[in-house]
N, C-alpha and C positions, 0 to 999 in steps of 0.2 A: 531544758537548758537553765541551769541554776542561776547563771548571770542574768538572764532576762526576767526570771521570777523575782529575783532580788530587785531588779530595776523597777518592776511593777509595784513591789511593796513599798519602795521609797518614792515612786513617782506615779501615783494613781490618778492625780487630778490635773486638769487643765482649767485654770480659773480666769475670771474677768480681768481685762487689761488694767494695769496700774501704771503710774508714771515711771517706776523703776524697771518695768518689764522690757526685756529685749524685743525688738521688732525686726521683722524681715518682710520685704515687699515682693509680691508676685507681679510679673509684667504680662499684659495681654499681648498675644501674638497672633499673627495670621499666617505665618510660614508653616508649611507641613513639617511634622517631626517624625523622624525615623528613629525608633527605639533600638539603637544598636550599641549602647554603651560608649559611644565615642565623643558625644557632645560637639559634633561638627557644624551644627546649624549656626548661622551667624548671630541670631539673637542672643545666644548664651553669653557672648562677650559684652553685651550691653546691660546686664543685670547685676545689680549689687548683691553680693553673697552674704549668707549667714556664716559667721566665722568666730574665731576666738573661743574654741571649745575648752572646757574644763573637765578634769577628771572626776568621775563618780567614785571609783575605787581602783587601786588600793589606797591612794592618797587623795582624800576628798578635797576638791577645790583647786588642785594643782593644774596649771595651764599646760596645754599640749606642747610637745617639743617642737622646736623650730623646723625640724626635718620631717615632721609628721603633721603638718597643718591640714585642717579640713575646711573646705569651702562648699557651701550648698546654695543653689539657686533655684528659684521658682518661677514658673511661667504658666499661663493658662489660656484657653480659648473657650469656645461655647460648648465643647464636648468634654473636656478633661483638664486636670491639672497635671503639670509636668515638673519633674524634679531632676536636677542635674548636680551630681556631687563629684567633687575632685578630692580624693583621699590621698594626700601625699605620704609617701613612705620611702624615702630615698634609699636606693640600693636594695630594696626588699622584693622588688618584682621578679617574677619568674623569667629566666632565660636559660639558654643551654649551658651557660658557664657558671650558673649560680652555685655558690658553696655556702652551706650553713642555712639556718632557718630564715624564712622570709614570710611573705603574705600567706597565711594558711588558708587552704580552700578544699577541705574534705567535702565530697559530695554526699547527698543524702536525699530521701524522698521529701517532697514538699511538706512543710509544717513540722517535720521531725527535728527536735532540738537536741542539744548536747553534743554537737559535732565540733571538731577542731577546725574552726574556720573563722575568718574575719567577717564582721557584720556591719551593715549600715541600715539605719531605719528611721522612719518618721512616725510620730504619734499625733494624730489629728483629732481634735475635738471641735467639729464645725459648729455645734450649738454652744460651745464654751460653757458648759453647765458644771464642770468639775466632777462629774460622775461617770460619764460614758465617753469612750474614745475608740478610734480605729487605729490599728497599728499595721504598718507595712514595712517589712524588713527584707533585705536581700543580702545573701552571702557573697563572698568573693568567688564562690563557685557558681553563682548564678541561681541559687535555689531560693524560692520565695517562701516567706513565712508571714502569714497574716492572722490577726486576731481581733476579737472584740473584748473590751475590758470594762467591767461594771462593778461598782461598790455594793455590797450587801452587808447585813448585820453579821455575817460569818467572814467578813474580809472581802478580798477581791477575786472575782470569778474571771478567769481567762478562757475565753471561748476560742481555742485554737482550731476547732472544727469549722469555724466560720471561714468560708472560702469565697473571696470576691474574684471576679475576672478582671485582671489588670496586667499590664505589660512591664517588663524590666529587662535590662541586660547590663553586663559588666564587661569592662576591658581592663586587663592587667598589663602594665607596662613596667619598665625597669624601676621607675621611681614612684610607684604607687598604683592606684586603680581608679577608674571612673565607674560611676553608677548612673544609669538613666532609667527613669520610671515614668509611666503614664498611668494615672488613676482616673478612669472614667467617672463622671459624676453619678452614673448609674450604680457605681460600687459603694457609694457612701450616701449619707443623708445630711442635708444642710437646710438652713431656714430659707424660706422664700422671701428674700428682701434684697434691695438694690445694692447695698454695701455689705460685704461680708468681712467679718473679723473672726478668725478661727484660732482657738488655742493650739499650740504647737510645741513640741520639743523634738530634737534631732539627736539620734544616738549613733555612736561608733564604738566598735570593739576591736582592739588590737589583740588578737587571740594569743600570739606567741608570748606576749608580756602579761596576759590576763588583765589587761587594762580596759576600763570602760570610760567613755567620755559622753558629755552632753553639751549641746549648744547653750542652753540656759542653765546656769550653774545650779546644782542640786546640793542642798545641805542634808546629809543623811541623818542628822539628829532630829530633823523635823519629818513628821509622817506625811502631812498634806503638803507635798512639795509643789503642787500645782501653782501655788502663789508665786513661785519663782520661775514659772514657765514663760514662754514667749508668746507673741502674737503674730499670726500671719495676716498681713494687710495687702491692700491693693486689688483684691478680687472684687469686681462689681459687675452689675448688669448680667448675671448669669441666673438661670432658672433651673429648678429641679427638673430633670428630664422625665420623659415617659419611661418608667422602668418596667418594661415588659420583656420577659424572657421565657422561653420554653426549652426544656431539656428532655426530649423524648428518649426512650431507651428500648432496646431489644435484648432479651436474655434467654439463654437456653441452658438446661441443666441435664447432665447425665449422672446416673447413679451406677452401682456395681454392674448391674445387668444393662448392657447398652440399649436393650429394648425399652428400658425404663427411662424415657426421654420426654421432657416437657419444655415448652417455651412460653414466653410471655412478653408482653409489652406494656408500656405505660408512659406517663409523662409527669414531669415536675414543672409546675407553672409558677412563675413569680411575676407579681404585678404591683407597681407602686402608684399610689394615688393620694390625693389630698381630701381631707374630711374636716368640716368645722368642728372645733372642740375648744372649750375654755376661751372663747372670744377670738380664736385665731385658728388657722388651719394646721392640722397635724399631718405630718408626712408619713404615710403608712406604707407597709409592704405586705402584700398578701403572698403567701407560699402554700401552694396546694399540690399534693401528690395523689394521683389517681391510679388505681390498680397497682399498688406498690409491691415491689419485689425486693426482699432483703436477704437473698440467698448468699450474696458475697459479703459476709460479715466475719470478722475474726472470731475464732472460738473463745468460749468462756473458760477461764481457768478453774475448772470444777474442783471442789475440796470435799472431804468428809467432814460434815458439820455436826458436831455432837452437842452443840450449845442449844439453848431453848429459843434462840433468835434466828431470824431468817439471814441468809447470806446475800449480800448485795453485790451485784455485778455491774460493771460499767456499760453504758449504752454505746453501741457501735454502729447503729443504723444512721446513715448521714442525715436524713431528714430530721431526726430527733436530736442531733447534736449541733446543727448549724443554726445560728441566730435564735438560740433559745435562752440567752443570758437573762432576759427580763423574767422568763418563767421560772428560772432557778432560784429566784429570791424566795426565801421563806421555807425551802425544803419541802414544798408541797407537790412538786412535779418530778416524779420518778418515771420517766417515759417507758421503762421496761414493763410497766403494768399494761401498757396499750399494745395489744397483740402479744401479751405475755401468757403466763400460766392460767388456765381457766379455773373457775370455782371448783371445789372438791365435788367428786361424783357422790350422789346420795344413793346408798344401797340398802335393800332390805336384808334381813338376817340370812337369807338363803340365796343371795345373789353375789356375783363377782363381776368385775369389769374386765372384759376380754380386750378392750381397746380403749385408751384414754389419750386424746391428743396432747401433745406437749405445750402447744401454743394455740391461741385464738388467732383467726385470720383477720387482718386489717383490710377494710374496704376502701377508706380514703382518710386523709388527714389534711387539716388546714391550720395555718398559724398566720396571724396578722399582728404586726407590731410597728410602733412609730413614735416620734417625739416632736415637740413643738419648741419654739424658741424660748418660751417661758419656763421650760423644764418639766413640762408634763409629758409623761410616757404612757402609752396605751398598749396592751397586749391581749390578744384573743387566740385561744387554741381550741380546736375541735377535732376529734377523731372518732370514727365509727368502726366497730368490729362486727363480724358476721356471726350467725348462729354457729354454735359449737356442740358437737354431738359425741357421745361415748357409746360403745357397744357393751350391753349388759346381758349376762347369761344367767338364767335360773338354774341353780345347781340340782334341783330336784327334777324338773321337766326337761331341762337342757335346751329350753326355748330361748333364743336370742332376740333382743329387741334393741332399738335405737332410742337413746334418751338424750334430751336437750339438757346439757349441763351449764351452758351459758348462752343466753339469748343475744340478740342484737344489742349492743351496748354503746352508749354515747359517752365519750370522755370530753369534758369541757373545762376550760380554765380562763378566767378573766383577771387582768391585772391593770391597775391604775397606779402610776408612780409620779411623785413630784419631788424634783430636786430643788434645793434652795441654799442660799448662803455659800454657794460654790463648794460646799464640803459635806452637805447633809441631804437627807432624803426621807420621805415617808411613802409607804406603799400599802395599797389595799389589794388583797388576793381573794379569789373565790374559785373553788373547784367543785365540779359536780360529776358524779358517775351515775348514769341512769340506765337501768336494765329493764327490759320488757318483761311481761308475764309475771309480775309480782315477785321478781327476784330482788336481791339485795341492792339498795340504792345508798349512795354516800354523798354527803355535802360537807365542805370545809370552808370556813371564812377566816381571814387573818389580817391583822394590821401590824406592820412592823416599820421600824425606822432607825435612823442613825443621825445624831446631832453632834456637831463639833463646835466648841466655843470659838469666839472670835480670834483669840490668840493661838488657836490650833494647838493647844497643850493638852486638852482633855476631850474625850468623846463619850457619848452615852448612846448605847444600843439597846433596843428593846422590841418586844413583840408580844402579841396576845392572839391566840387562835382558838377556834372552836369547831368541833366536829359533831355531825348528826348522822347516825346510821339507822336506816329503816330496812328491816328484814323480817319477812313472814309476819307482818302486822305489828311487829315490835319495834320500839325506837330507843336508841341509847344516845346520849350526848356526853361530850367531854370537852376539856380545855387544856391549853398550855400557856405558860407565860415564860418570858426570857428577859433578863436584864443584864447589862454588862457596862460597868464604869471603868474607864481606863485612862492612864496617862500615856500620851502618844508621842512625846518629844523628849529629846535629851538621851543621855546614856542610860540613866536609870528610869525604868518604866514599871508600872504596876497595873494590875487589873483585878476587879472583883466582879464575879458573875454568878447568877443564880437562874436556874430554870426549873419549872414545875410542870409535870404532865400528870393529869388525873387518871384514875384507873379506867375510865371509859373513853379516854381520848384515843381516837383511831383515824389515821390519815392514809392507811395502806391500800386503799382502793386506787389511789392515783399518786400518792406520795410514798415516802419510805420512813419508817420509824422502827428502830430496833426493839424498843420496849417502851411501855407507858407506866403509869403508877409509880412515879419516882420524883424525888426532890434532890436536886444537886446544886451544891454551892462550892465555888472554887476561888481561891485567892492565889495569885501569882505575882512574883517579884522578879524582874529581869534586869541585868546589867549587860549592855551591849557595846562592844568596841567596833566602830564602823570603818576606821581608817588606821593604816599602819604607822601614821605619824602621831597618833595620840600617845600620851606619856605612858599609859599602862601598856599599850601595844608595844612600845619600844622596850619596856622592861621585860616583857615576855618574848620579845623578838618574833612577833606574829603579825599577820596581815589584818586579821579580824578575829572576833571572838564573841561568844554570848554565854552568859552564866545565869542560871535560873533556880528558883526555890518556889515550890508550890505546895498547897494544901488543898485537898479535895474531900468533901464530905458528902456521902450519899444516904438518902433515906427513902423509905417506902412512903408514898403519899397516903394510901388508905389500906389499913390503919397506919397512922403516922408512927413509924418506928425506925430505929437505926438499921442501916444496911452496911456501910463500909466507910473507912477513913483511911486516906492514903497521903503519905508525905513523899514529895518528889524533889529530887536534886539533880541538876544536870549542868553540863558545860560543853562547849564546842569551840574549836579554834581552827584557823587555817594558817599554817606556818609559811615561811618565806619560800619554801619549795613547792607550795600549793599542795601540800598534804593536809587533807581535811580529817579531823578526829573529833568524835563525840562520845562522851561518857555520861551515862544516865544511871541513877539508882532510885528504887522506890521501896518504901516500907508500907506493907498492907497490914493494918490491925485486923483483929478478928472480924470475919465477914458473916453477916446474917443474910444469906441468899434466899430470896422468896421466889425465885424464877426457875431454878435448876430442876425442881421436882415436876414442873408442868402442872401443878395443882395450885389453885389460887390460895395465897397466904400460907402455904406450907413452908415452914422454915427449914433451912439447911445450914448448919454452922460449919464454917471453914476456919481452921486455925490461922494465926498470923503467918505472914511470909515476907520475904524480901526478894528483890530482883535487881540485878545489875547487868547493864548492856553497854557494849562497846562497838562502835562503828568507825571505819576508816575508809577513805577514798583517796587514791593517788592521782597524780597529775594526768588529766585526760589528753594533754598536749603530746605526751609520749606515745610512741606506736604501740606499746603494751602498757596497760594500766590495770589496776586491781581494786575492787571494792570488797571488803570483808566485814562481817559483823558476827558477834557472839553474845549470847545472853545466857544468864543462869538464874533460875528461881528456886528457892528453898523454902519448903513449908516447915514452920516451927511447931512440931506436933506434940511437944511435951505437955502432959496433964490434959490431953484430949483423948477421951475413950476411943478405942478402935484405932484412931490415927496414930497414937503414940507407939504402936507396935510396928510401924512401917515408916521408912524414909521416903517422903514424897518430894522429888526434885525434878527439875526440867532443864534440859540443855538444848540450846538452839544455835546452830552455826550456818552461815551462808557465805559462799565464795563466788565471786563474779569477775573472772578475768575478761579483759576486753582487748581485742587485737585489731588495730588499724593497719591492714595489709598495705594499702596504698590510698590514694584519694577516692578510689572507686569502691573498694571492698572493705567491709567491716564485719567482724565476727565477735560474738560474745557467748559465753557459757555461764549458766547459773546452776549451782548445786546448793540445795538447802536441805538440812537434816535437823529434825526435831525429835527428841526422845524424852518421854516423861514416865518415870517409874512410880508406881503406886498412887495413880490418880484415882480419886473418889468422885463419882458422879452418876447421874441418871443413865440407865441403859435401856429400859423398857417399861411398858405400862401393863400391869396385870389386870385382872377382871375388876369391874367397879372402879376404874380409874385409879387404881392403887399403883404408885410409882415404885419401881424396882431399881435399886442402886447397885453399883458394883465397884470393886477395887481392881484396877486393871493397869497394864503397861500399854502405853500408846506411842507409836512410832510414825514418822512421816518422812518421806524422801521425795524431793522434787528435782528433776533434771530438765533443764530447758536450754535449748540451743538456738541461736538467732544468727542468720546470715543475711546480709544486705549487699547487693551489688547494684550500684547506680551508674548506669551508662552515661547519662547526662541529666541536666535538671528536669527533663521531661519523661524519662524512661527509667524504670527501676525494676529489680527482681528481689524478692524477699521470701525467705523461708524461716518458719518458726516450728520447732518441735518441742513437745512437752510430755514428760511422763511423770505422773503423780502416783504415789503409793502410800497408803495409810493403813495402819492396823490398830485394832482394839483387841487385846489379849486379856480376857477376864480371868481374874484369879479367885475372887470371892464375891458373893452376892449378899445384899443387905435390904432390910426393911428400914424405913425412916419414921421416927415417932414425931408427934406433934411439937415436941420441944427441939426438934432439929437434930437429934442424935441418931446414930446408926446402930442397928442390931442385926445379928446374923439371920439370913433368910433360911428357911428350913430346907430348901432344895438347892443344893450346890452344884447339881449336874445339868448345867444349862449352856453347854458348849456351842449350841446353835446361836447364841447371842454374841459370839465373837464376830469380828468384822475384818475382812481383807478386802480393801477397796483399791482398785486401779483405774486410772483413766489415761488415755493416750490421745494426743492430737498432733497432726502435721498439716500446716498450711503452707502451700507454695503458691505465691501470687506474683503476677506480672501486670504492670500498669504503664500505659503510654498515653500521655496527654498530646494527642496528635493535632489538636486545634485548641485555642484558648478555651477552657472550660469544658472540653469534650474529651472523653476517655475511652480507651479500649482496655478492658481488664479481664484477666484470666485467673481462675483460682482452682486449685486442686486441694481437696480436703480428705485426709485419711483419719479415721477416729475409731475409738473403741473404749467402752466403759464396762466394768465388771465388778460385781460385788459378791463375795461368798462368805461363809462362816468358817472356812478352814484357813487358819492363819499360817502363812508362810513366814519362816524366820530368816531365810537366807535370801539375799537380794536377787541373785541371778536365777535361783530356782523359781522365785516368784515371777521374774520376767519371762522365763521360758514357758511356764504354765499359762501366764496371761496371754501371751501372743500365740498360743495354740488356738485361741478363739479367732473367728474371721473378723477382719476389720471392715468398716463401712467406707466406701469411696464416693465422693461427690466432685464432679468436674463441671465447672460452669464458666460461661463466657458472657460478658455484658458490654454492650456498645451504647454509649450516650453521645449526643450531639447538642452543643449549646447554641441556641438561636436567640439573638438579642435584637430588639426592635430598632435600636439606633443604628446597629450595623447594617441591618436589612435596608433601612432607609437610606443610609450612605451609599450602599452598593447600588441601589435602584437609581439614586441621583447620579452616580458616576456613569451608570449605563446610559442614562439619557443624555449626559454630556458628550458621550462618545458618538 
């Protein structure tokens, strides 16, 4: 949801109260509250509201219209905080006689953004530290969206996978809508003190106008907007509750043969407790999963990777995506390593692997995190995987044996974080991967931070990290540094950044690093138009815009030598009809690539090139909308031996139509095509680690179809299909010399090095939240992957031959039930009273 992402960018912080801050007071209540979205309880009429909202965009600072006033009230008791909002919108509510656009309320799964729907939300920072906050949003369709937001040196991390258990309901009437929310104290963290003062801002979106409002005015020209946020007062004499919850689960899985059936069970335990730290108590949460089962995860969008670097895929296992914002600082935590691909199988010259497991098996995992009132944050993660074995066969004797390829492994991460000055932080991180039986061990330590000056005009971000790898009695160590200086307010902004990664720096046992041995320096200049009432915006007749100029220089760290120089120019605008357009161009000077050959310090020279890209996105409020993109890259091969005889160019197109059938049904289709003629690059490794290059034509087709049907805010059905086809059609083969030039290879008859790669996935899922925090989920997966050396040139011929192969089917059912200590205690008390 682009509007919320933009909102987070301009409103990341909630700061300490100042005299000019807006204030709103919560009232203690004793009356029982029914969360029905009607605000019928008598106490609501006695509470003073937060009101006088002002526009964030498109006209920054403009007050809300008189017929669309917003009033929000807060109440609390010993168990929860309650929010009641009256969102006036005269004549826009739904009724049988409505004509024309009104309150938009497209349904969608929980936490799924980008829908055509009005929104209301609150952003709470109970520790008022300017760095961390909880967000709770409710759509006019009743769908919940909750997030954790935290500042890092890479910007703002939004943890949309964080799911708290809270209640909400909405009521739409002719002249607006009501929202009622109950947030149990067990869903958030707050200091253990008598009088609470929480940072807060309140958000509303009128989707049909594409207008966003906040209670405390936000100046978009300032980045650290938290200084303009408000304070929630009046809450006192509450204590952090016992935060204990259990989520047991049962799961069963069927594969193609129904006789291949297995079932499992386990539990996810969460426990909150206090621990003395830094002269005060730190409010910690322990999250532990025992006997984990991750069968019900969405498929990975596999691609044919011809680069020398690893492909990174998103984490989709809920335990590793929820509440991990503290661990994501510093890019040292790539949770796919845990229970991921095992170490390579070590084979003798006359051995082959008849079976190699795709993943290691996770035994258990635990994460602990928390914060103090003084801004200290603590995080601890630990995961253990089991022994992983491969089957090895001797090709001479044909005897098979079992070989341990990865032993019991412990993954550990420790984080200490300190926020200060309401807009800055410093963090210490340490990761350790320990394997038994003298296997590879890895250790990484890092310090990173972000400091903003008192005027909130400039920020300084930096980090230094070190790695130590111990493998087979040998040790290697490396380091990385990062520095970024940037102007962060006003229309005109700039940044200068540099990072260095030594040739032995390696964090890939628990983190993710595309490549090391590099020095990168980048300078960027940006002019941004935040509001349609700015003078330049009026001249261009647009709502917002951004224009950028950048220069990037890349070098090899060891030996220090030139790698690449890039000039970047770009611009984007949103016009008055909500049509978004972006145009970017890049010029690449001659590149000295030291990685393509897969041989250390082997140079490969690429001629200069230029690339131009265009992207457009129409108004998503319309029942039918369209995203399109196209890019073209041309290599300038003149005066480059071998290259000059061929025209190397790349064309990429992507079309994404979106269809909102009604408020329940949504369909989108994605077609992406990429074709590159006369690409030069690595294709294989000959004897003695000699690289073989080729000139080839490369094509890629992606077809993706997505169907969502949401019955109500608690029940939805979703189907995703994806077919990916990529080919490498080699034309000629080359040796590469030490000076980076290509020469013809003596054997040109290597057709078996062609690649025809297909992958197909279908996920059909059903989810029902039958009780708060409790789910019944069903998933059917159909998949197939095939790679051959026979290149098909006609799309439908390829499709027919590909689907002649049998597909794999997996059908799984999972039932979870959320048990909360406070609820159990309340039920028991009510039973006694009966």
